[in-house]
C-alpha positions as CSV (number, residue, x, y, z in Angstrom):
1,G,55.9,17.1,-51.1
2,F,56.8,13.9,-49.2
3,D,56.3,14.3,-45.5
4,T,58.2,11.4,-43.8
5,G,57.4,12.7,-40.1
6,V,61.6,12.3,-39.7
7,P,64.6,15.2,-39.0
8,L,67.6,15.4,-41.1
9,A,70.3,18.2,-40.2
10,M,72.8,19.0,-42.8
11,S,75.4,21.7,-42.9
12,G,77.7,23.4,-45.4
13,L,80.7,22.6,-47.4
14,L,83.6,24.2,-45.7
15,D,85.2,26.2,-48.4
16,A,88.8,24.8,-48.2
17,G,91.4,23.4,-50.4
18,L,94.7,21.2,-50.1
19,L,97.8,23.2,-48.4
20,R,99.7,25.7,-50.4
21,G,103.0,27.1,-49.8
22,G,107.0,27.1,-50.6
23,P,110.3,27.6,-49.0
24,V,112.4,30.6,-48.7
25,P,114.8,30.7,-52.0
26,P,118.7,30.3,-50.9
27,T,120.8,33.5,-51.7
28,Y,123.9,34.0,-53.8
29,D,126.7,36.7,-54.1
30,T,126.1,38.7,-57.1
31,T,128.9,40.9,-56.8
32,V,131.0,39.0,-59.4
33,G,129.6,40.0,-62.8
34,L,129.9,36.1,-64.0
35,A,128.0,34.5,-61.1
36,L,124.9,36.9,-61.9
37,P,123.6,34.7,-64.4
38,F,124.7,31.8,-62.4
39,G,122.8,32.9,-59.6
40,I,119.6,33.6,-61.2
41,A,119.4,30.4,-62.9
42,V,120.1,28.7,-59.5
43,I,116.8,30.8,-57.8
44,L,114.9,29.9,-61.5
45,A,115.9,26.0,-60.7
46,A,114.7,26.2,-57.3
47,A,111.7,27.9,-57.8
48,L,110.9,25.5,-60.1
49,A,111.7,22.3,-57.7
50,S,109.6,24.7,-54.8
51,V,106.5,24.5,-57.3
52,H,107.0,21.0,-58.4
53,R,107.2,20.0,-54.3
54,Y,104.5,22.5,-53.3
55,I,101.9,22.3,-56.0
56,I,102.4,19.1,-58.5
57,D,103.7,17.4,-55.6
58,P,101.7,18.3,-51.9
59,P,103.2,18.0,-49.3
60,E,102.7,14.6,-47.4
61,D,100.2,15.4,-44.9
62,S,98.0,16.3,-47.7
63,K,99.0,14.0,-50.4
64,R,96.8,10.9,-50.7
65,K,96.6,8.2,-52.9
66,R,93.7,9.8,-55.7
67,V,92.9,12.4,-53.0
68,P,89.5,13.4,-53.9
69,K,89.0,17.2,-55.2
70,R,85.8,18.7,-54.5
71,R,84.9,18.9,-58.2
72,H,84.6,15.4,-57.5
73,I,81.3,16.0,-54.9
74,I,78.2,15.5,-57.2
75,M,75.5,16.3,-54.3
76,A,76.1,17.6,-50.8
77,P,72.3,18.3,-50.0
78,E,71.6,20.9,-47.4
79,A,67.9,20.2,-46.9
80,W,65.8,17.4,-46.3
81,D,63.3,18.3,-49.6
82,E,66.7,19.0,-51.5
83,K,66.9,16.6,-54.6
84,R,70.0,16.5,-57.6
85,S,70.2,15.0,-61.1
86,I,73.5,13.5,-61.3
87,R,75.1,13.4,-64.8
88,T,78.1,11.6,-63.4
89,V,78.2,7.3,-62.2
90,P,78.2,8.2,-58.5
91,R,81.3,5.7,-56.9
92,A,81.0,6.4,-53.4
93,I,77.9,7.7,-50.9
94,E,78.9,8.9,-47.2
95,C,77.2,10.6,-44.6
96,W,77.3,10.7,-40.6
97,V,73.7,9.3,-39.3
98,K,72.1,8.8,-35.9
99,M,69.8,6.2,-35.1
100,P,68.1,4.7,-31.8
101,P,68.3,1.2,-31.3
102,T,64.4,1.0,-32.1
103,A,64.5,2.7,-35.5
104,R,63.4,1.1,-38.3
105,G,65.6,2.4,-41.1
106,G,64.7,3.4,-44.3
107,V,66.0,5.0,-47.3
108,L,69.7,7.4,-46.9
109,V,69.5,9.0,-50.5
110,G,68.1,6.8,-53.5
111,S,66.4,7.3,-57.1
112,M,64.8,4.0,-57.4
113,S,61.1,3.4,-58.7
114,E,59.0,0.9,-60.0
115,H,59.1,2.4,-63.8
116,I,62.8,3.1,-64.2
117,D,65.7,1.0,-65.3
118,R,68.4,2.7,-63.9
119,G,68.9,3.9,-60.2
120,V,70.8,3.7,-56.9
121,N,69.8,3.2,-53.4
122,L,71.8,3.5,-50.0
123,E,69.2,2.3,-47.7
124,I,69.1,1.1,-44.2
125,N,67.1,-2.3,-43.5
126,D,65.2,-3.6,-40.2
127,D,68.4,-5.2,-38.9
128,G,69.7,-1.8,-38.8
129,N,72.2,-2.6,-41.7
130,P,73.7,-0.5,-44.5
131,V,72.3,-1.7,-48.4
132,L,73.5,-0.2,-51.4
133,V,71.4,-1.5,-54.4
134,V,72.2,-0.7,-58.0
135,R,69.3,-1.3,-61.1
136,N,70.7,-1.0,-64.8
137,R,68.5,-2.3,-66.8
138,D,68.7,-6.5,-66.5
139,F,71.4,-6.0,-64.0
140,D,69.8,-6.2,-60.3
141,F,72.5,-5.8,-57.5
142,D,71.7,-6.0,-53.7
143,W,74.0,-6.0,-50.5
144,A,73.7,-5.5,-47.1
145,A,77.1,-5.2,-44.9
146,D,77.2,-7.1,-41.7
147,T,77.0,-3.9,-39.2
148,D,74.5,-2.4,-37.3
149,L,74.5,1.3,-37.0
150,R,71.8,1.7,-34.6
151,T,74.1,2.8,-31.9
152,G,72.1,6.0,-31.0
153,T,75.5,7.9,-31.6
154,W,76.4,9.4,-34.4
155,V,78.0,7.2,-37.0
156,H,80.2,8.2,-40.3
157,L,79.2,6.1,-43.1
158,V,80.6,5.5,-45.9
159,M,80.0,2.9,-49.0
160,T,82.3,3.0,-52.0
161,F,83.8,0.6,-55.1
162,S,87.2,-0.8,-54.4
163,S,90.1,1.3,-56.7
164,N,90.0,-1.7,-59.4
165,A,88.7,0.2,-62.8
166,V,86.9,-2.9,-63.3
167,M,84.6,-1.7,-59.8
168,D,84.7,-5.8,-58.6
169,M,84.5,-4.8,-55.0
170,V,82.5,-3.2,-53.0
171,L,83.5,-1.4,-49.5
172,C,81.7,-0.3,-46.8
173,F,83.4,1.9,-43.7
174,V,82.2,2.6,-40.2
175,N,84.3,5.6,-38.2
176,G,87.0,5.2,-41.0
177,Q,87.2,1.2,-40.4
178,E,86.2,-1.1,-42.9
179,V,83.5,-3.3,-41.2
180,D,82.7,-5.5,-44.4
181,N,83.0,-6.4,-48.3
182,S,81.4,-8.2,-51.1
183,V,83.9,-9.6,-53.7
184,L,81.6,-9.5,-56.9
185,D,80.7,-12.1,-59.6
186,E,80.8,-9.9,-62.4
187,R,81.2,-6.3,-62.7
188,I,78.9,-3.3,-61.5
189,P,77.7,-1.2,-65.1
190,N,78.3,2.5,-64.6
191,T,74.8,3.5,-63.8
192,V,74.0,6.9,-64.2
193,P,70.4,7.4,-62.0
194,S,67.6,7.9,-64.8
195,L,66.2,9.8,-61.6
196,A,67.3,12.8,-59.4
197,M,68.6,11.3,-56.0
198,L,66.1,12.3,-53.2
199,V,67.2,12.4,-49.4
200,G,65.4,10.4,-47.0
201,R,63.7,8.5,-50.1
202,D,63.0,7.3,-53.3
203,Y,60.0,7.4,-55.7
204,T,58.7,4.3,-54.2
205,Y,56.8,6.7,-52.0
206,R,56.5,3.9,-49.4
207,V,56.3,5.6,-46.3
208,D,58.5,2.3,-44.7
209,K,61.0,3.4,-47.0
210,A,61.5,6.9,-45.1
211,F,64.3,7.1,-43.6
212,D,63.8,7.3,-39.5
213,G,66.8,8.7,-37.7
214,E,69.1,11.4,-38.1
215,M,71.2,12.4,-41.2
216,A,74.1,15.0,-41.7
217,H,76.8,15.7,-44.0
218,L,75.4,13.5,-47.3
219,R,77.9,13.6,-50.2
220,I,78.1,11.5,-53.0
221,W,81.4,11.6,-54.7
222,S,82.1,10.3,-58.4
223,C,85.5,9.1,-57.3
224,V,85.9,6.0,-55.4
225,L,87.8,7.2,-52.0
226,P,90.8,5.4,-50.8
227,D,91.0,3.7,-47.3
228,D,93.5,6.5,-45.5
229,V,90.7,9.5,-47.3
230,V,87.6,7.6,-45.0
231,E,89.9,7.4,-42.6
232,S,90.3,11.8,-42.2
233,H,86.8,12.0,-43.1
234,A,85.5,10.4,-40.4
235,T,88.2,12.1,-37.8
236,G,87.8,15.3,-39.5
237,T,91.4,16.0,-40.6
238,N,91.0,16.4,-44.0
239,R,89.6,19.6,-44.8
240,I,87.9,19.2,-48.1
241,Y,85.3,17.0,-46.0
242,P,84.4,18.8,-42.6
243,S,83.8,16.5,-39.9
244,L,80.4,16.7,-37.6
245,T,80.1,19.3,-35.3
246,E,78.7,19.9,-32.2
247,A,75.9,22.8,-33.7
248,D,75.6,20.4,-36.3
249,K,74.2,17.5,-33.4
250,S,72.4,20.3,-31.0
251,D,70.3,21.4,-34.3
252,A,69.6,18.0,-35.6
253,A,68.9,17.1,-31.7
254,K,66.6,19.6,-31.3
255,E,64.4,19.1,-34.6
256,L,64.0,15.4,-33.9
257,E,62.5,16.3,-30.6
258,E,60.1,18.8,-31.7
259,R,59.1,16.5,-33.8
260,K,58.7,14.1,-31.0
261,L,56.8,16.1,-29.0
262,D,54.4,16.9,-31.7
263,A,53.8,13.4,-32.9
264,E,53.1,12.8,-28.8
265,L,50.7,15.8,-28.8
266,Y,48.6,14.7,-31.6
267,P,48.0,11.4,-32.9
268,F,48.0,12.3,-36.5
269,H,52.1,11.7,-37.0
270,G,53.7,11.7,-40.8
271,K,53.7,8.2,-40.8
272,W,49.6,8.6,-41.7
273,L,50.5,11.2,-44.7
274,N,50.0,9.1,-47.9
275,A,50.6,12.0,-50.3
276,Q,50.1,16.2,-50.4
277,L,50.2,19.0,-52.5
278,R,52.3,21.4,-50.7
279,S,53.9,24.6,-52.0
280,M,54.4,23.0,-55.8
281,W,52.2,22.0,-58.1
282,P,52.6,18.6,-59.6
283,D,51.3,16.7,-62.5
284,Q,50.3,13.8,-60.0
285,A,50.3,11.6,-56.8
286,I,50.4,8.2,-56.9
287,L,48.8,6.4,-53.6
288,N,50.3,3.2,-52.4
289,A,47.8,2.4,-49.8
290,P,43.7,2.8,-49.1
291,L,42.7,6.1,-48.8
292,V,40.5,7.1,-46.2
293,S,40.4,10.6,-45.0
294,I,41.8,14.3,-47.8
295,D,42.0,17.9,-46.6
296,L,42.7,20.8,-48.3
297,W,43.3,24.4,-48.2
298,V,41.3,26.2,-51.3
299,R,40.7,30.4,-51.8
300,L,39.0,31.8,-54.5
301,T,39.7,34.8,-55.7
302,P,37.1,37.3,-57.6
303,G,36.3,36.0,-60.7
304,A,37.7,32.3,-60.1
305,T,35.0,30.1,-60.8
306,G,36.8,26.8,-59.0
307,G,36.6,23.2,-61.3
308,I,38.5,20.3,-60.8
309,V,40.8,20.0,-57.9
310,C,41.9,16.7,-58.3
311,A,40.8,13.2,-59.9
312,G,42.3,10.0,-60.9
313,T,41.3,8.7,-64.4
314,P,37.7,6.7,-64.2
315,G,38.5,3.2,-62.7
316,P,38.3,1.2,-59.8
317,N,38.6,3.0,-56.1
318,T,39.4,7.1,-57.9
319,L,37.9,10.1,-56.8
320,T,37.1,13.5,-58.0
321,L,37.1,16.4,-55.9
322,S,36.1,19.4,-57.2
323,I,34.6,23.2,-56.1
324,V,30.8,23.3,-57.9
325,R,31.7,26.6,-60.5
326,E,28.0,27.7,-59.5
327,T,28.2,27.2,-55.9
328,G,31.6,27.5,-54.8
329,C,30.6,24.0,-53.0
330,P,33.1,21.4,-52.7
331,R,32.1,17.8,-54.0
332,L,33.7,14.5,-54.2
333,V,32.9,11.5,-56.2
334,W,34.1,7.6,-55.2
335,Y,34.5,4.8,-57.3
336,S,34.0,2.0,-55.9
337,A,36.3,-1.2,-56.8
338,E,34.3,-2.1,-59.4
339,A,34.8,1.5,-60.9
340,R,31.0,2.8,-60.4
341,P,30.2,5.6,-57.6
342,M,29.8,4.3,-54.1
343,F,29.9,7.9,-52.6
344,D,28.6,11.2,-54.1
345,L,28.5,13.9,-51.9
346,T,28.5,17.9,-52.2
347,L,28.6,19.9,-49.0
348,M,26.5,22.6,-47.8
349,A,28.6,25.1,-46.5
350,T,30.6,27.1,-50.1
351,V,34.2,28.1,-49.8
352,R,33.5,31.6,-51.0
353,R,34.8,34.3,-48.6
354,I,33.8,38.1,-49.3
355,T,37.0,38.6,-47.5
356,L,38.6,36.3,-49.7
357,D,40.1,33.8,-47.0
358,W,41.8,30.5,-47.6
359,V,39.3,28.0,-46.1
360,H,40.0,24.3,-44.9
361,V,37.9,21.7,-46.6
362,A,38.2,17.7,-45.5
363,F,36.3,14.7,-46.2
364,V,36.5,11.9,-44.3
365,Y,35.3,7.8,-44.7
366,N,33.9,6.6,-41.3
367,Q,34.3,2.5,-41.9
368,A,32.6,1.9,-38.9
369,A,29.2,4.0,-40.3
370,N,30.3,3.1,-43.6
371,R,29.6,7.1,-44.4
372,L,31.6,9.6,-45.8
373,V,31.3,13.0,-43.7
374,G,32.6,16.6,-45.2
375,Y,33.7,19.4,-42.9
376,V,34.7,23.0,-44.0
377,G,36.7,25.6,-42.3
378,G,36.7,23.0,-39.6
379,D,33.3,23.0,-39.3
380,P,30.8,19.6,-40.5
381,A,29.1,20.7,-43.8
382,G,27.7,17.5,-44.9
383,E,27.4,13.6,-44.7
384,G,26.3,11.2,-47.6
385,Y,25.9,7.1,-47.1
386,R,27.4,5.0,-49.6
387,L,25.2,4.4,-52.8
388,M,23.2,1.6,-53.2
389,G,24.6,-1.2,-55.2
390,T,28.3,-1.1,-54.2
391,G,28.9,-3.0,-51.9
392,S,30.2,-2.6,-48.3
393,D,34.0,-3.3,-49.0
394,P,36.4,-0.5,-47.6
395,P,37.9,1.6,-50.9
396,G,40.7,0.3,-51.8
397,I,44.3,1.4,-53.4
398,P,43.4,3.7,-56.6
399,L,44.3,2.1,-59.3
400,S,45.5,5.5,-61.4
401,A,47.3,8.1,-60.6
402,I,45.8,11.2,-58.9
403,H,46.2,14.2,-61.7
404,Y,46.1,17.7,-59.5
405,G,44.4,20.6,-61.1
406,K,42.2,19.0,-63.9
407,E,40.6,15.9,-64.5
408,S,42.9,13.9,-66.5
409,V,46.0,14.1,-68.4
410,E,43.6,13.0,-71.5
411,S,40.9,15.1,-70.7
412,V,43.1,18.4,-70.9
413,T,44.0,19.2,-74.7
414,A,45.2,22.1,-76.1
415,D,41.4,23.6,-76.6
416,S,40.3,22.1,-72.6
417,L,39.6,24.7,-70.1
418,D,39.3,22.0,-67.4
419,W,42.1,23.2,-65.1
420,F,41.1,24.5,-61.7
421,D,40.5,28.1,-61.6
422,G,41.4,29.1,-58.0
423,E,44.1,28.6,-55.8
424,V,44.8,25.3,-53.3
425,S,47.4,24.8,-51.2
426,Y,48.0,21.7,-49.0
427,V,46.2,19.0,-50.7
428,R,46.5,15.7,-48.4
429,F,46.0,12.2,-48.7
430,W,45.6,10.4,-45.5
431,T,45.2,6.3,-44.6
432,S,43.9,7.2,-41.1
433,E,40.6,8.8,-40.5
434,L,40.8,12.2,-39.2
435,R,38.8,13.2,-36.1
436,A,36.2,15.9,-35.9
437,Y,39.0,17.6,-33.3
438,G,41.8,16.5,-35.9
439,I,39.9,18.8,-38.6
440,Q,39.3,21.7,-36.2
441,T,42.9,21.9,-35.1
442,H,44.3,21.4,-39.1
443,A,41.8,24.2,-39.7
444,G,43.2,26.3,-37.4
445,G,46.9,25.7,-38.8
446,E,48.4,24.5,-35.3
447,M,48.8,21.2,-36.4
448,V,52.0,19.8,-37.0
449,H,52.2,19.1,-40.5
450,S,49.5,21.8,-41.5
451,A,52.6,24.8,-41.7
452,R,50.6,27.1,-39.8
453,T,48.1,27.9,-42.1
454,V,48.5,28.8,-45.2
455,L,51.2,31.4,-45.5
456,P,51.2,34.7,-47.3
457,E,54.3,33.3,-49.8
458,D,51.6,30.6,-50.7
459,M,49.1,32.7,-51.3
460,R,51.4,34.8,-53.8
461,L,52.4,31.6,-55.1
462,A,49.6,30.0,-55.5
463,Q,48.3,32.9,-58.0
464,L,51.7,32.4,-59.7
465,Q,50.8,29.0,-60.6
466,R,48.1,29.9,-61.8
467,E,48.9,32.5,-63.9
468,Q,51.6,30.1,-65.1
469,R,49.1,27.1,-66.1
470,M,46.8,29.8,-67.9
471,E,50.4,30.9,-69.8
472,A,51.2,27.5,-70.6
473,L,47.4,26.2,-71.6
474,Q,47.7,29.1,-74.0
475,E,51.1,28.1,-75.0
476,R,49.9,24.7,-75.4
477,R,47.2,26.1,-77.6
478,E,49.1,28.0,-80.3
479,H,52.0,25.0,-80.2
480,A,49.2,22.5,-81.4
481,R,47.8,25.5,-83.5
482,V,51.2,25.6,-85.0
483,Q,51.4,22.0,-85.3
484,A,48.0,21.4,-87.2
485,E,49.1,23.7,-89.4
486,E,52.4,22.3,-89.8
487,E,50.7,18.8,-90.5
488,A,47.9,20.3,-92.8
489,A,51.0,21.4,-95.2
490,R,53.1,18.4,-94.7
491,R,50.1,15.9,-95.4
492,E,48.8,18.4,-98.5
493,E,52.4,18.3,-99.6
494,Q,52.7,14.2,-99.2
495,E,49.3,14.2,-101.4
496,A,50.4,16.5,-103.9
497,E,53.5,14.6,-104.2
498,A,51.7,11.4,-103.8
499,R,49.7,12.0,-107.1
500,R,52.4,12.9,-108.8
501,L,54.4,9.9,-108.5
502,R,50.8,8.2,-109.0
503,D,50.4,9.9,-112.0
504,E,53.9,9.3,-114.0
505,Q,53.3,5.2,-112.7
506,D,49.8,5.8,-114.8
507,R,52.1,7.2,-117.6
508,I,54.1,4.5,-117.3
509,A,51.9,1.7,-117.2
510,K,49.9,3.1,-120.2
511,R,52.5,3.5,-122.2
512,Q,54.3,-0.4,-121.8
513,A,50.2,-1.2,-122.0
514,A,50.5,0.3,-125.5
515,D,54.1,-1.1,-126.7
516,A,53.2,-4.3,-125.4
517,Q,49.7,-4.1,-127.7
518,V,52.0,-3.5,-130.8
519,K,54.1,-6.9,-129.9
520,V,50.9,-9.0,-129.0
521,A,49.2,-7.7,-132.2
522,T,52.4,-8.7,-134.3
523,F,52.9,-11.8,-133.2
524,M,49.2,-13.2,-133.6
525,V,49.3,-12.4,-137.1
526,G,48.0,-15.5,-138.5
527,K,47.9,-17.1,-135.2
528,R,44.9,-18.1,-132.8
529,V,44.3,-20.6,-130.1
530,E,41.6,-23.0,-130.8
531,F,39.5,-25.7,-128.8
532,V,37.4,-28.6,-129.5
533,D,33.9,-27.7,-130.6
534,T,32.3,-30.5,-130.7
535,I,30.3,-30.9,-127.3
536,N,30.2,-34.2,-125.4
537,S,28.6,-34.4,-122.4
538,S,30.5,-37.5,-121.0
539,K,33.6,-35.9,-121.9
540,L,32.6,-32.2,-121.7
541,E,36.1,-31.3,-120.7
542,D,37.5,-31.9,-124.1
543,S,35.9,-28.5,-125.0
544,Y,37.8,-26.8,-122.7
545,D,40.9,-28.2,-122.6
546,V,43.4,-25.4,-124.5
547,E,46.0,-28.7,-124.2
548,H,43.5,-31.1,-125.6
549,P,46.1,-33.2,-128.6
550,T,43.6,-31.8,-131.7
551,F,45.5,-28.5,-130.9
552,A,48.3,-29.1,-128.3
553,K,50.8,-28.1,-130.2
554,A,50.0,-25.0,-132.3
555,N,48.3,-23.6,-129.1
556,K,51.7,-24.5,-126.8
557,D,53.9,-22.3,-129.4
558,V,51.2,-19.4,-128.9
559,L,50.9,-19.6,-125.0
560,A,54.9,-19.8,-125.2
561,G,55.7,-16.8,-127.2
562,I,53.0,-14.8,-125.7
563,A,54.7,-16.0,-121.8
564,D,58.1,-15.0,-123.7
565,L,56.7,-11.9,-124.4
566,F,55.6,-11.0,-120.5
567,S,58.8,-12.2,-119.3
568,D,60.3,-8.9,-120.3
569,D,60.9,-6.3,-117.6
570,Q,59.7,-4.0,-119.6
571,F,56.2,-4.1,-119.1
572,S,56.2,-4.8,-115.1
573,R,53.2,-2.0,-114.9
574,V,51.2,-4.2,-117.5
575,R,48.4,-6.9,-116.8
576,L,47.5,-9.2,-119.5
577,E,43.9,-9.7,-120.5
578,V,43.0,-13.4,-121.0
579,H,39.9,-12.6,-123.3
580,C,37.7,-16.1,-124.5
581,K,34.5,-15.5,-126.3
582,T,32.1,-18.6,-127.3
583,G,29.7,-18.6,-130.7
584,T,26.7,-20.2,-131.7
585,F,28.8,-23.1,-133.0
586,G,27.4,-22.1,-136.8
587,S,23.9,-22.0,-135.9
588,G,22.1,-18.5,-136.1
589,D,19.6,-19.7,-133.5
590,P,21.5,-20.5,-130.2
591,T,18.5,-22.0,-129.0
592,R,18.9,-23.9,-131.4
593,S,22.3,-24.9,-131.8
594,R,22.3,-28.9,-131.0
595,P,26.4,-28.3,-129.3
596,L,25.0,-25.6,-127.0
597,Q,21.5,-27.9,-126.0
598,T,24.5,-30.7,-125.4
599,L,25.6,-28.3,-123.3
600,T,23.1,-27.2,-121.7
601,K,22.3,-30.8,-120.6
602,A,25.4,-31.2,-119.7
603,L,25.3,-28.4,-117.2
604,G,22.3,-29.0,-115.6
605,L,20.9,-25.7,-116.6
606,D,17.7,-27.1,-118.4
607,N,16.5,-28.2,-114.9
608,R,13.3,-26.9,-114.6
609,S,13.7,-25.5,-110.5
610,L,15.9,-23.1,-111.8
611,G,13.5,-21.0,-113.6
612,L,15.0,-20.4,-116.8
613,D,14.0,-20.3,-120.2
614,K,15.5,-21.5,-123.4
615,Q,17.7,-18.4,-124.6
616,A,18.7,-17.7,-120.7
617,Q,19.9,-21.4,-120.6
618,V,22.0,-21.7,-123.5
619,K,23.2,-18.0,-122.7
620,T,24.2,-19.5,-119.1
621,A,26.5,-22.6,-121.2
622,A,27.7,-20.8,-123.4
623,E,29.7,-18.1,-120.9
624,E,30.2,-21.0,-118.3
625,L,32.4,-22.6,-121.6
626,A,33.8,-19.2,-121.8
627,K,34.4,-18.9,-118.2
628,R,36.2,-22.5,-118.6
629,R,38.0,-21.6,-121.5
630,A,39.9,-18.6,-120.3
631,T,40.9,-20.2,-117.2
632,S,42.2,-23.4,-118.5
633,V,44.3,-20.7,-120.8
634,R,45.6,-18.9,-117.5
635,D,46.8,-21.9,-116.0
636,S,48.5,-22.8,-119.2
637,L,50.7,-19.2,-119.1
638,M,50.8,-19.6,-116.0
639,R,52.7,-23.3,-116.2
640,A,54.8,-21.4,-118.8
641,G,56.1,-18.5,-116.5
642,V,53.4,-15.7,-116.2
643,P,52.7,-14.8,-112.7
644,E,49.0,-14.9,-111.8
645,A,49.1,-11.8,-110.4
646,R,50.2,-10.3,-113.7
647,M,47.3,-11.5,-115.6
648,Q,43.1,-11.5,-115.2
649,I,40.8,-13.4,-117.2
650,K,37.7,-12.3,-119.2
651,W,34.9,-14.3,-120.9
652,T,31.7,-13.2,-123.1
653,G,29.1,-15.6,-124.5
654,L,27.0,-15.7,-127.3
655,A,30.0,-13.6,-129.3
656,Q,29.7,-14.0,-133.2
657,T,32.5,-16.0,-133.2
658,S,34.8,-18.4,-130.8
659,E,38.2,-16.7,-130.1
660,V,40.9,-16.0,-127.3
661,A,42.1,-12.7,-126.7
662,F,45.0,-11.1,-125.5
663,N,45.0,-7.5,-124.4
664,P,47.4,-5.8,-122.5
665,K,46.1,-3.5,-119.7
666,P,48.1,-0.8,-117.7
667,I,47.8,-1.3,-114.1
668,V,46.2,1.7,-112.6
669,L,47.1,2.5,-109.1
670,D,44.4,3.4,-106.7
């Protein structure tokens, strides 16, 4: 839907191949019986020689080194809006071009975009030089031939690679003669464009990149074109590729004159057209210049409610154009650079018509008065000034794409009904301020870029597209429902499998813990870990040091044996619990136990500021001692090789007896 305001004339490909033929075979006397087999053999040999000469080895006038066949043409457009997805590496591009000396050039054919990693462009720069651009991931090649094509006459142009298999040279031919070449330092990688090749532009959609001139017989080849083949194409002697006829030239010139006439009559030439939605329904439009005016045709059929015509994702300089569902009045909400609404204008006229006619709608930003004006059917229908607190700067380039028929991509889900309910055609975004008389001309269908009102086929197409969108919405809903059911079944299956694995691991852990408990109990028969029970406030650490010289050797043997038991992988699902208990040190009443009283003072628990009574003081002291003893045992086991992650400590104060117990516990998964 991008209109450059520049003509393009394309002609078809003549259906003609290589010459075929054969001579009259010689005759022989076959009256003699013995000569008959010999004659037949000679005739067969002559026939085979003729086939080899004229079919396998064609005559010299059609024989070329690596002559391109018809199958090597991978794109031969016949219209300005034609495009082709190429699945083969392009190795030659040729066309006829005609450019006046004042032309600015542009893209002849291309697939470049800011968002793709593989693309090919053939362009004409501002100096009239042909430019080949190739991008393949990190490889960027941009070469301009030293020749000016702005001669005002038809010129045959070929840009091809050398016949060398490594493609180390690019050649430029004009009118069959080589005019420039480039020897490359590195090989150009085989590049298949990621996007379809467009005629007269590329996917940057920049107005200055649209081709300014006439073009015919554009061809993209999957093979290299040798010098003699290029010359035959330029002179029209090769029957595969026809020369430019007078009919082609006159049609292109007539179209160009019509466009020039229209451009002179009306000041709104195609160069001001930023983007448009004409007779197709694309997903979005990406604007590359500040927006000033919008116009469109809309039609609400019986039962249609309207809704979002087009909108960008809420953000700086975006907008939302809609038809109010209740009234049918057009509404435009335009956001400032700070992403706050700066205009919110609902027109007073409705687009609903008893006659069900198409209605022209336009919104224009008047920078001089800093106001927004709306038109319905070519007549003013309302105006609104800028909202307070949004500054006075003119609108900038929208930072997000403008989505057609819906609020945004994210807002349309399987259960959403945000699609526009109605028919829309010729949505156009302008970088210039449309004047009142120009809008009236647009509404009357007489402007060159308004296609002389909406045609009946546009109505049928809009209705068809509406039905297709509703069908697509239903398909997405059904697809989402099926996906949700499949996802729920998959999650349930995964959860069941996870539960099964978890239960199996728990059973393994419990079995290992039981086996470990038996081994630990057997090993600990007649053995114990002991600590010094004499509490000395100056050497408090002696009472919880498991490696104290008094019991160092016996404790070391016990802990080494425990460590050996847990070094075996058979207890990988078992965690060793070290449970340390401290008693009352021989006294029935813990508050009268001298060791505990000494321990309480050593730990500072008798401080009145803590507010602890005697019972609480000795209990806290006994638990602290048990904790330190358990920590000492754990540290010793770690030094003996038991990982810290495989152990946990537990302590109890004021138990019946002081002891250290080793209890294997299963590691249970969450």
